[in-house]
C-alpha positions as CSV (number, residue, x, y, z in Angstrom):
1,X,21.7,-6.9,-10.3
2,X,24.2,-8.5,-12.7
3,X,26.3,-6.1,-14.8
4,X,26.7,-7.0,-18.4
5,X,30.1,-6.9,-20.0
6,X,30.6,-4.2,-22.6
7,X,31.6,-6.8,-25.2
8,X,28.4,-8.7,-24.5
9,X,26.3,-5.6,-24.9
10,X,27.9,-4.9,-28.3
11,X,27.3,-8.5,-29.4
12,X,23.6,-8.3,-28.3
13,X,23.2,-5.0,-30.1
14,X,24.4,-6.7,-33.3
15,X,22.0,-9.6,-33.1
16,X,19.3,-9.8,-35.7
17,X,16.1,-8.1,-34.6
18,X,14.0,-11.2,-34.7
19,X,16.4,-13.1,-32.4
20,X,16.6,-10.1,-30.0
21,X,12.7,-10.0,-29.9
22,X,12.5,-13.7,-29.0
23,X,15.1,-13.3,-26.3
24,X,13.5,-10.1,-25.0
25,X,10.1,-11.8,-24.8
26,X,11.5,-14.8,-22.9
27,X,13.2,-12.5,-20.4
28,X,10.2,-10.3,-19.8
29,X,8.0,-13.3,-19.2
30,X,10.2,-14.2,-16.2
31,X,9.5,-11.0,-14.4
32,X,5.9,-10.7,-13.2
33,X,6.3,-7.1,-12.0
34,X,7.7,-6.0,-15.3
35,X,4.9,-7.8,-17.2
36,X,2.3,-6.0,-15.0
37,X,4.0,-2.6,-15.6
38,X,4.2,-3.2,-19.4
39,X,0.5,-4.2,-19.4
40,X,-0.3,-0.9,-17.7
41,X,1.9,1.3,-19.8
42,X,1.6,-0.4,-23.2
43,X,-1.8,-2.0,-23.3
44,X,-3.8,0.3,-21.1
45,X,-1.8,3.4,-22.1
46,X,-1.1,4.4,-18.6
47,X,-4.7,5.8,-18.4
48,X,-6.2,3.3,-15.9
49,X,-4.3,4.4,-12.7
50,X,-7.4,5.8,-11.0
51,X,-9.6,2.9,-12.0
52,X,-7.0,0.4,-10.7
53,X,-6.8,2.3,-7.4
54,X,-10.6,2.4,-7.0
55,X,-10.8,-1.4,-7.8
56,X,-8.1,-2.0,-5.1
57,X,-10.0,0.1,-2.6
58,X,-13.3,-1.8,-3.2
59,X,-11.5,-5.1,-2.8
60,X,-9.9,-4.0,0.4
61,X,-13.3,-2.7,1.8
62,X,-15.0,-6.0,0.9
63,X,-12.3,-8.2,2.4
64,X,-12.0,-6.2,5.6
65,X,-15.8,-6.2,6.1
66,X,-16.1,-9.9,5.2
67,X,-13.7,-10.8,8.0
68,X,-15.9,-9.2,10.6
69,X,-18.2,-12.2,10.6
70,X,-15.5,-14.6,11.7
71,X,-15.6,-15.4,15.4
72,X,-11.9,-16.3,15.6
73,X,-10.7,-13.0,14.1
74,X,-8.2,-11.4,16.4
75,X,-5.6,-8.5,16.3
76,X,-3.1,-11.0,14.9
77,X,-5.4,-11.9,12.0
78,X,-6.0,-8.2,11.4
79,X,-2.3,-7.6,11.2
80,X,-1.9,-10.3,8.6
81,X,-4.7,-8.8,6.6
82,X,-3.2,-5.4,6.7
83,X,0.2,-6.7,5.6
84,X,-1.4,-8.5,2.7
85,X,-3.2,-5.3,1.6
86,X,-0.1,-3.2,2.1
87,X,1.7,-5.6,-0.3
88,X,-1.0,-5.2,-2.8
89,X,-0.8,-1.4,-2.5
90,X,3.0,-1.7,-3.1
91,X,2.4,-3.7,-6.2
92,X,-0.1,-1.1,-7.4
93,X,2.6,1.6,-6.9
94,X,5.3,-0.4,-8.6
95,X,3.0,-1.0,-11.6
96,X,1.5,2.5,-11.9
97,X,4.0,4.9,-10.1
98,X,0.9,6.2,-8.3
99,X,2.3,8.0,-5.3
100,X,-1.0,9.8,-4.5
101,X,-2.8,6.5,-4.7
102,X,-0.4,4.9,-2.3
103,X,-1.1,7.6,0.3
104,X,-4.9,7.5,-0.3
105,X,-5.1,3.7,-0.2
106,X,-3.0,3.4,2.9
107,X,-5.1,6.0,4.7
108,X,-8.1,4.1,3.7
109,X,-6.7,0.7,4.8
110,X,-5.7,2.0,8.3
111,X,-9.0,3.9,8.9
112,X,-11.2,1.1,7.5
113,X,-9.4,-1.6,9.5
114,X,-10.1,0.5,12.7
115,X,-13.7,1.3,11.7
116,X,-14.7,-2.2,11.0
117,X,-12.7,-4.1,13.6
118,X,-12.7,-1.6,16.5
119,X,-15.3,-3.6,18.5
120,X,-13.1,-6.7,18.1
121,X,-10.0,-4.8,19.2
122,X,-11.8,-3.5,22.3
123,X,-12.9,-6.9,23.4
124,X,-9.4,-8.3,23.4
125,X,-6.9,-7.5,26.1
126,X,-4.5,-4.7,25.1
127,X,-1.5,-7.2,25.2
128,X,-3.1,-9.0,22.2
129,X,-2.4,-5.8,20.2
130,X,1.3,-5.8,21.0
131,X,2.3,-6.5,17.4
132,X,-0.6,-4.8,15.7
133,X,-0.4,-1.4,17.4
134,X,3.3,-0.7,16.5
135,X,2.7,-1.8,12.9
136,X,-0.3,0.6,12.6
137,X,1.5,3.5,14.2
138,X,4.7,3.1,12.2
139,X,2.7,2.7,9.0
140,X,0.9,5.9,9.9
141,X,4.1,7.7,10.6
142,X,5.7,6.6,7.3
143,X,2.6,7.4,5.2
144,X,2.2,10.8,6.7
145,X,5.8,11.5,5.7
146,X,5.0,10.4,2.1
147,X,1.8,12.6,2.2
148,X,3.9,15.6,3.0
149,X,5.8,15.2,-0.2
150,X,2.8,15.2,-2.6
151,X,1.4,18.3,-4.1
152,X,-0.7,20.5,-1.8
153,X,-3.9,20.1,-4.0
154,X,-3.8,16.3,-3.4
155,X,-3.2,16.9,0.3
156,X,-6.3,19.0,0.5
157,X,-8.3,16.1,-1.0
158,X,-6.8,13.6,1.4
159,X,-7.3,15.7,4.5
160,X,-10.5,14.0,5.7
161,X,-9.1,10.5,5.2
162,X,-5.9,11.4,7.1
163,X,-7.8,13.0,9.9
164,X,-10.1,9.9,10.2
165,X,-7.1,7.7,10.4
166,X,-5.4,9.9,13.0
167,X,-8.6,10.0,15.1
168,X,-8.7,6.2,15.1
169,X,-5.0,6.0,16.1
170,X,-5.4,8.4,19.0
171,X,-8.7,6.9,20.2
172,X,-7.3,3.3,20.7
173,X,-5.1,3.2,23.8
174,X,-2.4,0.8,22.5
175,X,-1.8,2.9,19.4
176,X,-2.3,6.3,21.2
177,X,0.5,5.4,23.6
178,X,2.9,4.6,20.7
179,X,1.7,7.6,18.7
180,X,2.6,9.9,21.7
181,X,6.1,8.4,21.9
182,X,6.6,9.0,18.1
183,X,5.1,12.5,18.4
184,X,2.5,11.8,15.7
185,X,0.1,14.8,15.2
186,X,-3.4,14.6,16.4
187,X,-4.5,16.8,13.5
188,X,-3.0,16.7,10.0
189,X,-2.0,20.1,8.9
190,X,-1.7,20.8,5.2
């Protein structure tokens, strides 16, 4: 990030309010993430965090389920889908600062991907999951670390989702092998 000179800061502070407002609006419009955050904080009052998370969860579920009907869907396509939704989760967190939502949505994404696409994963040779399996296991490892940092009351609420995700990880041979190497737990202790 570019550092402003102190003289420039002083000169900007002395500008007429109307000019500063115009300049500020032009600058804010160039940063989409900032615009989204301001919409959440200023227009929505920061009160729609849970509704936004629930909307994102429904969109994920619909998209993951819709893809089941495609004959060409493979572990590689599932990986692309998961990366897309992880980016959307990251946008949600940047906009709302929703750390609990990040954990919950990621647990859901991993578990739902396995639940819906497990038959497809089982029909492909295990080598076809060479990129998907490490992604899922490393994502599981990182989200479990984040889950450990949230308040215990939230962890209790997330226990079932976490356990479902871990059960899927340990039941699929390519991910189970990597999970064992990374010493992922079989059961999530609160």
